[in-house]
PAZAPA-4460 file (N, C-alpha, C; in steps of 0.05 Angstrom, whole numbers, plus 32768, in hexadecimal, padded with zeros to 4 digits):
% residues 155
    n_x    n_y    n_z   ca_x   ca_y   ca_z    c_x    c_y    c_z   seq   type   mol
   7F61   8030   8133   7F78   803D   8129   7F8B   8044   8140     1      M     A
   7FA4   8047   8139   7FB9   804B   814C   7FC6   8066   8146     2      N     A
   7FCA   8077   815B   7FD7   8090   8156   7FF4   8091   8160     3      T     A
   7FFD   807B   816C   8018   807A   8176   802B   8074   815E     4      S     A
   8045   807B   8162   8058   8074   814D   805A   8056   8148     5      P     A
   8060   804F   8130   8063   8032   8129   807A   8027   8139     6      L     A
   8075   8011   8146   808A   8003   8155   8098   7FEF   8141     7      D     A
   80B0   7FF5   8138   80BD   7FE3   8125   80C1   7FC7   812F     8      P     A
   80C6   7FC4   8149   80CA   7FAA   8155   80B0   7F9A   8154     9      A     A
   8099   7FA7   8159   8080   7F99   8157   807A   7F90   813A    10      L     A
   807F   7FA2   8127   807A   7F9A   810B   808D   7F83   8103    11      L     A
   80A6   7F85   810B   80B9   7F6F   8104   80B0   7F55   8111    12      A     A
   80A8   7F55   812A   809F   7F3C   8136   8085   7F31   812A    13      S     A
   8074   7F44   8123   805B   7F3C   8115   8061   7F2F   80FA    14      T     A
   8073   7F3A   80EB   807B   7F2F   80D1   8088   7F14   80D5    15      L     A
   8099   7F11   80E9   80A6   7EF7   80ED   8091   7EE1   80F5    16      R     A
   807E   7EE9   8105   806A   7ED6   810F   8054   7ED0   80FB    17      A     A
   804B   7EE4   80EC   8034   7EE1   80DB   8038   7EE8   80BE    18      G     A
   8050   7EEF   80B6   8055   7EF6   809B   804A   7F11   8092    19      G     A
   804B   7F15   8078   8041   7F2E   806C   8024   7F34   8073    20      L     A
   8014   7F1F   8072   7FF7   7F23   8077   7FF2   7F31   8092    21      E     A
   8000   7F26   80A7   7FFC   7F32   80C1   8009   7F4D   80C4    22      Q     A
   8020   7F51   80B7   802C   7F6B   80B7   801B   7F80   80AA    23      G     A
   800F   7F79   8094   7FFD   7F8C   8086   7FE5   7F92   8097    24      V     A
   7FDA   7F7D   80A3   7FC3   7F81   80B5   7FCA   7F95   80CB    25      R     A
   7FE1   7F91   80D8   7FEA   7FA3   80ED   7FEB   7FC0   80E3    26      L     A
   7FF6   7FC4   80CB   7FF8   7FDF   80C0   7FDC   7FEA   80BB    27      L     A
   7FCA   7FD9   80B1   7FAF   7FE2   80AB   7FA0   7FEB   80C4    28      N     A
   7FA5   7FDD   80DA   7F97   7FE4   80F3   7F9E   8000   80FD    29      E     A
   7FB3   800C   80F2   7FBB   8027   80FA   7FAD   803D   80EC    30      R     A
   7F9E   8036   80D6   7F93   804A   80C4   7F75   8046   80C0    31      V     A
   7F67   805B   80B7   7F4A   8058   80B2   7F44   804A   8098    32      P     A
   7F57   8047   8087   7F53   803C   806C   7F4A   801E   806D    33      H     A
   7F38   8018   805B   7F2E   7FFC   8059   7F44   7FE8   8051    34      R     A
   7F55   7FF0   803F   7F69   7FDE   8033   7F85   7FE7   8039    35      Y     A
   7F96   7FD3   803E   7FB3   7FD7   803D   7FBE   7FC1   802C    36      T     A
   7FCF   7FC8   8019   7FD9   7FB4   8006   7FF6   7FB6   7FFF    37      G     A
   8000   7FA0   7FF6   801B   7F9F   7FEA   8018   7F97   7FCD    38      I     A
   8022   7FA7   7FBB   8020   7FA2   7F9F   803C   7F9E   7F93    39      Y     A
   803F   7F89   7F83   8058   7F83   7F76   8057   7F8D   7F59    40      Q     A
   806B   7F9C   7F51   806D   7FA4   7F35   807A   7F8E   7F25    41      L     A
   806B   7F84   7F11   8074   7F6F   7EFF   806F   7F79   7EE2    42      T     A
   8084   7F80   7ED4   8080   7F8B   7EBA   8070   7FA6   7EBB    43      G     A
   805A   7FA6   7EAE   8049   7FBE   7EAE   8030   7FBB   7EBE    44      N     A
   8030   7FA9   7ED2   8019   7FA5   7EE3   8021   7FA4   7F00    45      V     A
   800F   7FAB   7F11   8012   7FA8   7F2E   8000   7F92   7F37    46      L     A
   800C   7F7E   7F44   7FFC   7F67   7F4E   7FFB   7F69   7F6C    47      K     A
   7FE3   7F66   7F76   7FDF   7F67   7F93   7FEA   7F4D   7F9F    48      C     A
   7FFE   7F50   7FB0   800A   7F39   7FBE   7FFC   7F34   7FD9    49      E     A
   7FF5   7F4A   7FE7   7FE8   7F48   8001   7FD4   7F5F   8002    50      V     A
   7FBC   7F59   800B   7FA8   7F6E   800F   7F99   7F68   8028    51      L     A
   7F98   7F7B   803A   7F88   7F79   8052   7F70   7F8B   804F    52      Y     A
   7F58   7F80   8053   7F3F   7F8E   8051   7F31   7F8E   806C    53      D     A
   7F2C   7FA5   8077   7F1E   7FA7   8091   7F03   7F99   8090    54      K     A
   7EF7   7F97   8079   7EDC   7F8A   8076   7EDE   7F6C   8070    55      Q     A
   7EF6   7F62   806C   7EFB   7F46   8068   7EEC   7F3A   8050    56      H     A
   7EEA   7F4A   803B   7EDC   7F40   8023   7EF0   7F36   800F    57      E     A
   7EE6   7F28   7FFB   7EF6   7F1E   7FE5   7F01   7F36   7FD6    58      V     A
   7F1B   7F34   7FCE   7F28   7F4B   7FC0   7F19   7F51   7FA6    59      M     A
   7F11   7F6B   7FA3   7F05   7F73   7F89   7F19   7F6E   7F73    60      P     A
   7F0F   7F65   7F5C   7F20   7F5F   7F45   7F30   7F77   7F3D    61      E     A
   7F25   7F8F   7F3F   7F33   7FA7   7F36   7F4B   7FAD   7F47    62      L     A
   7F4E   7FA0   7F5F   7F65   7FA4   7F70   7F7A   7F8E   7F6D    63      L     A
   7F74   7F78   7F60   7F86   7F61   7F5F   7F9E   7F66   7F4E    64      A     A
   7F99   7F6E   7F35   7FAF   7F74   7F22   7FA7   7F8E   7F14    65      V     A
   7FB9   7FA2   7F16   7FB3   7FBD   7F0B   7FC9   7FC4   7EF8    66      V     A
   7FC2   7FCC   7EDF   7FD6   7FD6   7ECD   7FE4   7FEE   7ED9    67      P     A
   7FFE   7FEF   7ED6   800E   8005   7EE2   8002   8020   7EDA    68      L     A
   7FFB   8023   7EC1   7FF1   803D   7EB8   7FD6   8045   7EC4    69      E     A
   7FC7   8031   7ECF   7FAD   8037   7EDC   7FB0   8038   7EFA    70      D     A
   7FC7   8034   7F05   7FCB   8033   7F22   7FD2   804E   7F2E    71      S     A
   7FCC   8051   7F48   7FD7   8067   7F57   7FF4   8060   7F5F    72      F     A
   7FFA   8046   7F60   8015   803D   7F67   802A   8049   7F54    73      C     A
   8023   804E   7F3B   8036   805A   7F29   8043   8073   7F34    74      Q     A
   8033   8083   7F42   803D   809C   7F4E   804F   8097   7F66    75      F     A
   8049   8081   7F74   805B   8079   7F8B   8076   8072   7F80    76      V     A
   8076   8062   7F6A   8090   8059   7F5F   809F   8070   7F52    77      L     A
   8091   8082   7F46   809E   8099   7F38   80A8   80AD   7F4C    78      R     A
   8098   80B3   7F61   809E   80C9   7F73   80A8   80C0   7F8F    79      D     A
   80AC   80A6   7F93   80B4   809B   7FAD   809F   809F   7FC3    80      Q     A
   8086   80A1   7FBB   8070   80A4   7FCE   805A   80B4   7FC2    81      G     A
   8042   80AE   7FCA   802B   80BD   7FBF   8014   80BC   7FD3    82      F     A
   8006   80D3   7FD6   7FEF   80D4   7FE7   7FD9   80E5   7FDB    83      Q     A
   7FC1   80DB   7FDE   7FA9   80EB   7FD8   7F93   80E2   7FEB    84      T     A
   7F87   80F6   7FF8   7F71   80F0   800A   7F57   80F1   7FFC    85      S     A
   7F56   80FE   7FE5   7F3D   80FF   7FD5   7F45   8103   7FB8    86      D     A
   7F47   80ED   7FAA   7F50   80ED   7F8E   7F3F   80FF   7F7C    87      A     A
   7F25   8102   7F83   7F13   8112   7F73   7F1C   812F   7F71    88      R     A
   7F2A   8138   7F86   7F33   8154   7F87   7F50   8158   7F81    89      D     A
   7F5E   8142   7F7A   7F7B   8143   7F76   7F81   8147   7F58    90      D     A
   7F8C   815F   7F52   7F91   8166   7F36   7FA7   8154   7F2A    91      V     A
   7FB8   8148   7F3B   7FCC   8136   7F30   7FBF   811D   7F23    92      R     A
   7FA7   8118   7F2A   7F99   8100   7F21   7F83   8107   7F0C    93      L     A
   7F83   811F   7F02   7F6F   8127   7EEE   7F6E   8114   7ED7    94      S     A
   7F57   8109   7ED2   7F54   80F6   7EBC   7F5C   80DA   7EC2    95      G     A
   7F66   80D4   7EDA   7F6F   80B9   7EE0   7F57   80A7   7EE1    96      H     A
   7F5B   808E   7ED8   7F46   807B   7ED6   7F37   8076   7EF0    97      R     A
   7F45   8076   7F06   7F39   8070   7F20   7F35   8088   7F32    98      Y     A
   7F37   80A0   7F27   7F35   80B9   7F37   7F1A   80BA   7F46    99      Q     A
   7F05   80B1   7F3A   7EEB   80B2   7F47   7EE3   8099   7F56   100      Q     A
   7EF6   8086   7F57   7EF0   806B   7F62   7F00   8067   7F7C   101      V     A
   7F1A   8068   7F7A   7F2C   8064   7F91   7F32   8080   7F9B   102      L     A
   7F25   8088   7FB1   7F26   80A4   7FB9   7F3E   80AA   7FCA   103      L     A
   7F46   8098   7FDC   7F5E   809E   7FEC   7F73   8088   7FE7   104      S     A
   7F8B   8092   7FE5   7FA2   8080   7FDF   7FBB   808D   7FEB   105      Y     A
   7FCA   807C   7FFA   7FE3   8085   8006   7FF7   806E   8003   106      H     A
   800D   8073   7FF5   801F   805D   7FEF   803C   8065   7FF0   107      G     A
   804D   8051   7FF6   806A   8054   7FF7   8076   803D   7FE7   108      V     A
   808E   8041   7FDC   809B   802B   7FCD   80A5   8015   7FE0   109      P     A
   80A6   7FFD   7FD5   80B2   7FE6   7FE3   80CA   7FDC   7FD2   110      L     A
   80DF   7FD7   7FE0   80F7   7FCA   7FD4   80F8   7FAE   7FDD   111      L     A
   8102   7F9C   7FCC   8105   7F80   7FD4   811F   7F7D   7FE5   112      D     A
   8124   7F65   7FEE   813B   7F60   7FFF   8155   7F67   7FF2   113      A     A
   8157   7F68   7FD8   8170   7F6F   7FCA   8172   7F8D   7FC5   114      S     A
   815D   7F9C   7FCC   815D   7FB9   7FC8   8151   7FC2   7FAE   115      G     A
   8146   7FAF   7F9E   8139   7FB6   7F85   811C   7FBE   7F8A   116      A     A
   8111   7FCE   7F78   80F5   7FD7   7F7B   80E3   7FBE   7F79   117      L     A
   80D2   7FBB   7F8C   80BF   7FA5   7F8D   80A3   7FAF   7F84   118      F     A
   809B   7FC5   7F90   8080   7FD0   7F8B   8079   7FE4   7FA0   119      G     A
   8061   7FE1   7FAB   8057   7FF5   7FBE   8048   7FEA   7FD6   120      S     A
   8049   7FF9   7FEB   8039   7FF4   8003   8025   800B   8003   121      L     A
   800B   8005   8006   7FF7   801B   8005   7FDF   8016   8017   122      C     A
   7FD4   802C   8020   7FBA   802D   802E   7FA7   803A   801B   123      H     A
   7F8F   802F   8017   7F7D   803C   8004   7F60   8035   800B   124      F     A
   7F4E   8045   7FFF   7F32   8041   8005   7F21   804D   7FEE   125      D     A
   7F09   8043   7FEC   7EF5   804F   7FD9   7EE8   8068   7FE5   126      F     A
   7EEF   806E   7FFE   7EE6   8086   800B   7EFC   809A   800D   127      L     A
   7EF6   80B3   8010   7F0A   80C8   8014   7F13   80C8   8031   128      S     A
   7F2C   80C0   8035   7F37   80BE   8050   7F53   80CA   8051   129      L     A
   7F59   80DA   8065   7F74   80E5   8068   7F87   80D0   8075   130      P     A
   7FA0   80D5   8073   7FB5   80C7   8082   7FC7   80DC   808E   131      L     A
   7FCC   80D9   80A8   7FDD   80ED   80B5   7FFA   80EC   80AA   132      T     A
   8008   8101   80AC   8024   8102   80A4   8034   80ED   80B4   133      D     A
   802D   80EB   80CE   803C   80D8   80DF   8037   80BB   80D5   134      A     A
   801F   80B5   80CD   8019   809A   80C4   8026   8095   80A8   135      E     A
   8028   80A9   8097   8037   80A6   807E   8054   80A0   8084   136      F     A
   805F   80AE   8097   807B   80A9   80A0   807E   808C   80AA   137      E     A
   806A   8083   80B9   806A   8067   80C3   806B   8053   80AB   138      N     A
   805C   8059   8096   805D   8048   807E   8079   8047   8073   139      M     A
   8086   805E   8072   80A2   805F   8067   80B4   804E   8079   140      K     A
   80B0   804F   8093   80C1   8040   80A6   80BB   8022   80A4   141      R     A
   80A2   801B   809E   8099   7FFF   809C   80A4   7FF2   8083   142      A     A
   80A7   8001   806D   80AF   7FF6   8053   80C7   7FE5   8054   143      S     A
   80DE   7FED   805F   80F6   7FDC   8060   80F2   7FC3   8072   144      P     A
   80E1   7FC5   8085   80DC   7FAE   8097   80CD   7F98   8088   145      L     A
   80BE   7F9F   8073   80AF   7F8C   8064   80C0   7F7D   8050   146      L     A
   80D6   7F8A   8047   80E7   7F7F   8031   80EF   7F62   8034   147      S     A
   80F8   7F59   804B   8101   7F3D   804D   80EA   7F29   804A   148      P     A
   80D1   7F32   804C   80BA   7F20   804A   80AC   7F21   802F   149      F     A
   80B6   7F32   801D   80A9   7F33   8003   80B0   7F1B   7FF2   150      L     A
   809E   7F13   7FE0   80A3   7EFC   7FCF   80BD   7F02   7FBF   151      P     A
   80CE   7EEE   7FBC   80E7   7EF2   7FAE   80E5   7EED   7F90   152      S     A
   80D2   7EDD   7F87   80D0   7ED8   7F6B   80C3   7EEF   7F5C   153      G     A
   80CE   7EF7   7F46   80C2   7F0C   7F35   80B0   7EFF   7F21   154      R     A
   8096   7F05   7F22   8082   7EF8   7F10   8087   7EFF   7EF5   155      G     A
***
């Protein structure tokens, strides 16, 4: 993990050289969370476009396509950002389908190159893990740098 501020030039050069996959990996290396992902909102579902897993395993099916109503991303899109370090204790998630499953989630909205809502950038884990305020701010700063690399076609 990295405690220094996000270097926008490093992220930009990583994106140019290796695309979204390498940019997401760079962002994941900064945090304790197992996963960092980019989700695209298409209709009433969120489709995982890029997922970096520290354990390098095949993406679990429950993370590939998530109905908006079952996602934590819905709160990112509604509130322009959402964080929970332990969903089990978060009253905002009372009764949520994944409250006892996906314990930590930190996300910010992503806009596409034209400025339209694309979806979300998020760090998450099946374990309860905090994210520092500084790292959440880094996510916000990273979001516009990712925009030119997002898929342009709307599924």
